[in-house]
N, C-alpha and C positions, 0 to 999 in steps of 0.2 A: 468927204473923201472916203472911198471904199478901202477895205483892209489891204488889198493888193497894192494899191497906190501908196498907202501909209507905210507898208513894209518896204517898198522900193525907196521911198524918200527918207525914211528914218534909219534904214539899215537893220531894223528889228524884224525877224522873220514873222510871217503870218502865224506860224505855229506858236511862237512865243507870245504874240499879241493875244491869241486865243487863251493861252495859259494865264496871262495877266488878267484877262476878263474873268476866267474861272475863279481866280483868287480875289476878285473884287478890286483889283488895283486900278484897272481902266475899264470903264463901261461906255461903249459908244453911245453918244447922245441921241443918235437918230437911227432909223431904219428906212431903207428905201421901200418903194411900193412892193418890190419883190421879196422883201424880208432880209436883204443884205445889211450888214453892219455899215454904218456911215459915221465917220469920226469928224467931230467939229474941231475948230481951232484950239479950243481949251483942252480937248482930249489929246491932241498932238503935243501941246505943251507938257501935259502930265506924263506922256510917254518919255519925252526928253528928260524930265525931272527924274523919272524912275531910272533911266539909263545912267544919268549922272551919279545918282546915289549908289547904283550897283558898281560903278567904277571905283568908288571909295571902299568897297568891300562889304557893304551892308547886305544883309539877307533880304529876301522879298518881304518877309514878315516885318522886319525892322523898317523897310521902306514904307510899307503900309501905315505903320504907326507914325512915322515921321511926316507923312503927307496928310493924314486924316485926324490926328490927335492934336487939338489946339494947345494942350498943355505939355506937349512933348518937348523935352529939353535937349537940343542938339549938342550942347557942350559935353554932357555926360556920355552920349553915344560916341562922339568923336574921340573923347579920351579913352573909351574902351577899345575903339578901333586902333588907336595908336599902340595901346598895350598889346593887343592881339597881333598887330603887324610886327612889332618888335620881337615877340615870341616866335613868330613864323620865320623872321629873318635869322634869328639865332639858331633855330633848328636847321634851316637851309645852309647856314654857314658851317655848322657842325657837320652836316652831311657832305658838303663840299670838301671840308678838310679831311674827312674820313676817306672820301673817294680819291683825293690827291695822294693820301698815304698808301692806299691800296695800289694805285698806279705806280708810285715810287718803288714799291716792293717788286715790281715787274713780274706779276704772276704769270705762270705758263699756261694754266688751265683753271677751270672753275674750282677745283679742289684747292689750289693755291689761294684763290680769292677767299674761299670760305675759311681757310686756315688763318689768313691775315685778319679777317673780320672777327673771328673767334678770339684771337690774341688781343686785338684792340678793345674788344668788349671786356675781356678779362682784366686788362690794365685799368679800365674805368669802373670796375666792379666796386660795390660798397663793401665787399668782403675782403679783408686784408689777406687772408689765405689765398683767395682766388687771384688777387693782384700779384702776390708773390709767385705763385705757380706760373702765371702768365709771363712774368718778368724772366723767370728762369728758362722758359721755353721760347723766348722771343728772339734769341740770338740768330741773326740771319733771316728771320721771318717777319720782322717789323721794321719799318723805316726808322732811321736814327732820330728823326725829329719827334716821333711819337715817344720814344724812350726818354729823350731829354725832357719833354714836357711832363711825362709821368714822374721822372726823377725830381724835377724842380717843385712839383706839387705834393710829393709824398711825405706824409708826416710819420707814418709807422716806421720805426727804425729797421725792422727786419725786412720789410718790403723795400725800403730805400737801399739797403745793402744789396738786395738781389738786383735792383735796377742798376746800381753802380757796377755790379759784376757784369751785367749784360752789356752795359755801355762800354766797358773796358774791352769787351770781346767783339764789339761791333766796329763800325767805321770810325775809328778814333779821330782821324783828321776832320771828319764831318761833324763829330760831336763837340770837339773843342771850341770852335767859334760859337756854336749855339749855347753852350754852357757859359761862355764868357759873357754873352748877353745877359744871362741870369745874374751876373755880378752887378749889373746896373739896375736890378729890380728895386723898387721902393720898399719891398718887404724884406726885413732882416733874415727871416728864416729861409727865404728863397736864395738870398745871396750866400748863406752858409751851405745850403744844399749844393749850389753850383760849384763852390770851391772844393767841397768834399768829393764831388764826382770828378772834377778836374784832377784832383790829387791821385785818383786811381787810374787815370788814362795814361797810356804811354804816348810818346812822340813829342815833337817840337811844338805842335799846336797847343797841346795841353800845357807844356812848360811856359809858353808865352802867356797863356791865360792865368797861370799861377803868378807870374811876375806882375800882371795887372792887379791881381788880388792882393799882392804884397803891399800895395799902396792904398788899400781900402780903408775907410774910416772905422770899420768894425774890427775890434781887437780879435774877436773869434775868427773872422775871415782871414785876417793877416796871419794869425797863428797857424791855421790849417795850411795856408800857402807856404809859410816859412818852413814848417816841418817837412812838407812834401818837396820843396825845392832843395832843402838841405840834404834830404835823402837822395836827390838826383845830382848832388855835387855842385849845386849853384851857390857860389859864395855871396851873392847878393842877399841871401837870407840871414846872414850872420847877425847884423844889428838887431833884427826882430827876434831872433832866437835868444840873444842875450837878454833883451828886454822881457821876454817871456819868463826866463829863469828868475830875473829880478822880481817880477810881479807875481811869481808862483802860478802862472797860467800854463798848465800842461808842461811843466818844467822838465819832467822826466823825458818826454818825447823830444823836447827842445835840446836837452843835453845829448841824447842819442844822435840827433841830427848833426850836432857839432862834432861828435865823434866820427861820423861818416865823412864830414868835411876835412877832418884832420888826417887825410889819407897819406900825405907826404910831409916831410920834415918842415918845409917852408910854410905850408898851410898850418901845421900844428903849432909852430912858433907864433904865427900871426894870431891864431885863436887864443893861445895862452896869454899873449899880450893883451888882447881885447878883454878877456876875463879878469886879468890882473888890474887893468886900468879901471874896470867897473867896480871891483872890490875896493879899490883905493879911494874912490870918491867919498867925500865926507857925508854926502846925502844918502849914501846907500845904507839902508837899515840893516841891523844885525841878522835878521832872518834871511834877507836877500844875500848877504855876504856868505852865509852858511850854504845856501843853494849854489851860489857861484863856485864856492870851494869844492862842493861835491861834483860839479860839472867838470872840474879839472881831471877827474878820474878817467874820463874818456879821451883825454888829450895826451898823446905820447910826446916824448922828446924832452930835451934838457930844460927848455924854457918853463914848461909846466912843473918840472921837478924843482927848479929853483923857486918858483912861486910857492909851491907847497912847503918847501923848507922854511921860507920866510913866514908863512902863515902858521907853521907849527909853533911859532913863538908869539902868536897874536895874543893880545890882551883878552879877546873874547874866547872863553874857554871852549865853547862849542865849536868855533871855527878852528881853534888850535887842535882840538881833539880829532876833528875830521881830517885835518891835514896830516897829523901823525899817522892815523890809520891808513890813509891813502899812500903815504910814503912807505909804510911797511908792506903794503900790497905790491908796490912797485919793486921793492927789494926782493920779495919772494918770487917774483916772476923772473 
């Protein structure tokens, strides 16, 4: 079979067949009387073998080794192809994600495109300083998805703070649900970053995410959520805030949040009762009773005053002394 007929039947161009011949991959077995290449049935089979191996991503050099070296191990080569293919897919996936983010930024011209690309590259830089500068410059210039991803993966506290600042000034309603997904991460650090970012976002979406975080198994996540919700006037946070004071976990911020919740007389009386009940439990250790007594300082109203008066006669001298001091402060006001 002449080269033109082989090309027509195999779908491999005559030019490529000549290239295969120059590399020694296929050598026509015969020549016509006029000197034209003539391919035998075995040559045709080899061409199809070459094309099959090319479809797997093998180079022509690798194909030559695979077909001609009796000791060639296909398993090792296939394993290498799998690894290279996964790397290529990962690179293409990252490119697609970056293109989607550029499109989401709705650039008006190529200058806008280049600005978004520069900011995205900055957020992914190995330099913490570069990431921080990119975060501070990214408000309105980077899609919220990119900011959320950066915030959930950032371990440097200064860069993380800049990213939370940028998120709080971006599309907060769009960021809230994305951060809430971070609360379901199997990585504890990611869950904590998610709730910290939610705590700085305004709006109902963020508040709803914080309510979800309030039921998290992580004490640190619950603590961040409770303090943020308390600062927003959400009474659901009270039980966790009280437990934080008992455990000595960020108890100062927890007490401050209770003070915010005690904005009216009814709420103040309820909080004073909650603290009093916790102090009165036999299982409450002395150190916790002391912190709970201190928390009463931020609770106005007669119920808190009555509790402090009773505690001023407590058998625990530290608790009694704290109560006396707080009562004097109230009288001086």
